[in-house]
Backbone as CSV, one residue per row, in Angstrom:
resi,resn,N_x,N_y,N_z,CA_x,CA_y,CA_z,C_x,C_y,C_z
1,MET,-26.830,-3.846,25.538,-28.253,-3.903,25.259,-28.512,-4.530,23.895
2,SER,-27.773,-4.144,22.896,-28.015,-4.678,21.557,-27.610,-6.140,21.427
3,VAL,-26.702,-6.603,22.297,-26.384,-8.030,22.315,-27.639,-8.804,22.707
4,GLN,-28.399,-8.247,23.634,-29.660,-8.887,24.030,-30.644,-8.915,22.864
5,VAL,-30.681,-7.865,22.088,-31.561,-7.821,20.913,-31.114,-8.880,19.905
6,ALA,-29.815,-8.988,19.689,-29.288,-9.995,18.767,-29.587,-11.403,19.279
7,LEU,-29.493,-11.602,20.577,-29.823,-12.903,21.162,-31.301,-13.220,20.946
8,HIS,-32.145,-12.219,21.095,-33.577,-12.399,20.825,-33.789,-12.803,19.363
9,PHE,-33.072,-12.173,18.459,-33.151,-12.501,17.034,-32.775,-13.965,16.810
10,ILE,-31.683,-14.421,17.424,-31.238,-15.810,17.293,-32.299,-16.764,17.825
11,GLU,-32.828,-16.455,18.999,-33.845,-17.315,19.605,-35.098,-17.382,18.737
12,GLN,-35.496,-16.246,18.205,-36.682,-16.202,17.354,-36.432,-16.982,16.068
13,PHE,-35.254,-16.829,15.508,-34.893,-17.543,14.283,-34.951,-19.048,14.511
14,ARG,-34.455,-19.501,15.645,-34.417,-20.925,15.952,-35.820,-21.485,16.229
15,ALA,-36.642,-20.733,16.923,-37.920,-21.248,17.418,-39.086,-21.110,16.443
16,ASP,-39.036,-20.139,15.568,-40.202,-19.806,14.744,-39.941,-20.150,13.279
17,GLU,-40.544,-21.227,12.802,-40.330,-21.671,11.421,-40.780,-20.630,10.396
18,GLN,-41.877,-19.930,10.672,-42.351,-18.904,9.738,-41.354,-17.755,9.651
19,PHE,-40.791,-17.361,10.792,-39.780,-16.304,10.828,-38.559,-16.743,10.026
20,LYS,-38.119,-17.975,10.257,-36.947,-18.507,9.557,-37.203,-18.565,8.051
21,THR,-38.362,-19.063,7.658,-38.708,-19.152,6.242,-38.738,-17.770,5.604
22,ARG,-39.317,-16.814,6.317,-39.393,-15.441,5.800,-38.002,-14.842,5.606
23,LEU,-37.134,-15.025,6.593,-35.783,-14.480,6.487,-35.010,-15.126,5.348
24,LEU,-35.095,-16.433,5.245,-34.352,-17.119,4.197,-34.917,-16.816,2.810
25,ALA,-36.211,-16.549,2.717,-36.804,-16.168,1.431,-36.313,-14.795,0.989
26,LEU,-36.078,-13.912,1.950,-35.592,-12.572,1.629,-34.114,-12.569,1.270
27,ASN,-33.395,-13.564,1.740,-31.956,-13.603,1.538,-31.546,-15.037,1.229
28,LYS,-31.400,-15.364,-0.048,-31.088,-16.734,-0.471,-29.694,-17.178,-0.037
29,ASN,-28.764,-16.253,0.112,-27.400,-16.558,0.541,-27.119,-15.830,1.847
30,PRO,-27.630,-16.381,2.956,-27.514,-15.649,4.219,-26.066,-15.442,4.651
31,ASN,-25.805,-14.262,5.170,-24.527,-13.941,5.793,-24.833,-13.022,6.972
32,LEU,-23.846,-12.754,7.780,-24.093,-11.968,8.990,-24.624,-10.579,8.680
33,GLU,-24.065,-9.940,7.674,-24.537,-8.600,7.315,-26.004,-8.642,6.883
34,GLY,-26.366,-9.701,6.164,-27.751,-9.853,5.741,-28.692,-10.045,6.916
35,PHE,-28.251,-10.824,7.915,-29.073,-11.016,9.106,-29.229,-9.713,9.880
36,VAL,-28.162,-8.932,9.949,-28.243,-7.633,10.628,-29.237,-6.733,9.902
37,GLN,-29.158,-6.710,8.585,-30.075,-5.880,7.796,-31.517,-6.344,7.982
38,LEU,-31.741,-7.642,7.925,-33.097,-8.166,8.095,-33.619,-7.897,9.500
39,GLY,-32.757,-8.057,10.488,-33.162,-7.737,11.855,-33.572,-6.281,11.970
40,SER,-32.806,-5.406,11.351,-33.109,-3.976,11.380,-34.459,-3.680,10.741
41,GLU,-34.743,-4.353,9.634,-36.030,-4.169,8.964,-37.195,-4.615,9.844
42,LEU,-36.916,-5.517,10.790,-37.942,-5.999,11.715,-37.944,-5.222,13.029
43,GLY,-37.117,-4.169,13.086,-37.059,-3.351,14.295,-36.109,-3.884,15.343
44,LEU,-35.271,-4.853,14.972,-34.281,-5.426,15.886,-32.911,-4.906,15.461
45,HIS,-32.388,-3.939,16.191,-31.162,-3.256,15.784,-29.957,-3.778,16.562
46,PHE,-28.994,-4.327,15.817,-27.750,-4.840,16.376,-26.708,-4.846,15.267
47,THR,-25.455,-4.973,15.659,-24.350,-4.986,14.704,-23.875,-6.419,14.488
48,VAL,-23.003,-6.615,13.508,-22.404,-7.930,13.278,-21.634,-8.361,14.522
49,ALA,-20.888,-7.440,15.128,-20.130,-7.769,16.342,-21.070,-8.203,17.466
50,GLU,-22.188,-7.527,17.604,-23.160,-7.886,18.645,-23.821,-9.227,18.336
51,LEU,-24.055,-9.509,17.070,-24.610,-10.806,16.687,-23.611,-11.919,17.000
52,ASN,-22.338,-11.680,16.714,-21.300,-12.659,17.060,-21.238,-12.890,18.565
53,GLU,-21.295,-11.826,19.341,-21.258,-11.937,20.804,-22.486,-12.687,21.313
54,ALA,-23.641,-12.395,20.759,-24.871,-13.092,21.151,-24.761,-14.578,20.830
55,HIS,-24.167,-14.895,19.700,-23.979,-16.293,19.308,-23.088,-17.011,20.322
56,LYS,-22.027,-16.354,20.775,-21.146,-16.940,21.800,-21.924,-17.228,23.077
57,HIS,-22.732,-16.269,23.507,-23.540,-16.454,24.719,-24.529,-17.600,24.536
58,ASP,-25.150,-17.649,23.382,-26.128,-18.697,23.097,-25.484,-20.079,23.199
59,TRP,-24.324,-20.243,22.582,-23.650,-21.538,22.621,-23.147,-21.863,24.019
60,ALA,-22.678,-20.895,24.752,-22.231,-21.136,26.126,-23.391,-21.610,26.993
61,MET,-24.543,-20.969,26.847,-25.710,-21.368,27.635,-26.184,-22.761,27.233
62,ARG,-26.149,-23.063,25.958,-26.539,-24.411,25.533,-25.548,-25.442,26.047
63,GLY,-24.274,-25.077,26.082,-23.266,-25.982,26.636,-23.546,-26.301,28.090
64,LEU,-23.906,-25.278,28.856,-24.253,-25.499,30.262,-25.508,-26.352,30.397
65,LEU,-26.467,-26.099,29.567,-27.740,-26.812,29.634,-27.579,-28.296,29.328
66,TYR,-26.767,-28.607,28.341,-26.658,-29.986,27.885,-25.423,-30.719,28.396
67,SER,-24.591,-30.066,29.192,-23.410,-30.752,29.715,-23.832,-31.738,30.793
68,LYS,-23.081,-32.812,30.879,-23.367,-33.834,31.882,-22.501,-33.578,33.101
69,ASP,-23.087,-33.791,34.239,-22.351,-33.660,35.493,-21.779,-35.026,35.827
70,ASP,-20.471,-35.179,35.645,-19.825,-36.467,35.889,-19.450,-36.657,37.352
71,GLY,-19.743,-35.665,38.183,-19.352,-35.725,39.591,-20.408,-36.274,40.381
């Protein structure tokens, strides 16, 4: 369940410039622990491990979306 929350955080970070600006303003040197803390402050609770897992899923889905079918 929390992997889904972390995935939502990633999607929101990517899509919403105001959200991204706000997060980066709060944390000048972003790291995974900082993103977890900021997510928690926004009511999005996940761990570093769950954020890493969500990132893997995100990249896998993007790979499927943008891969070319050579067949």
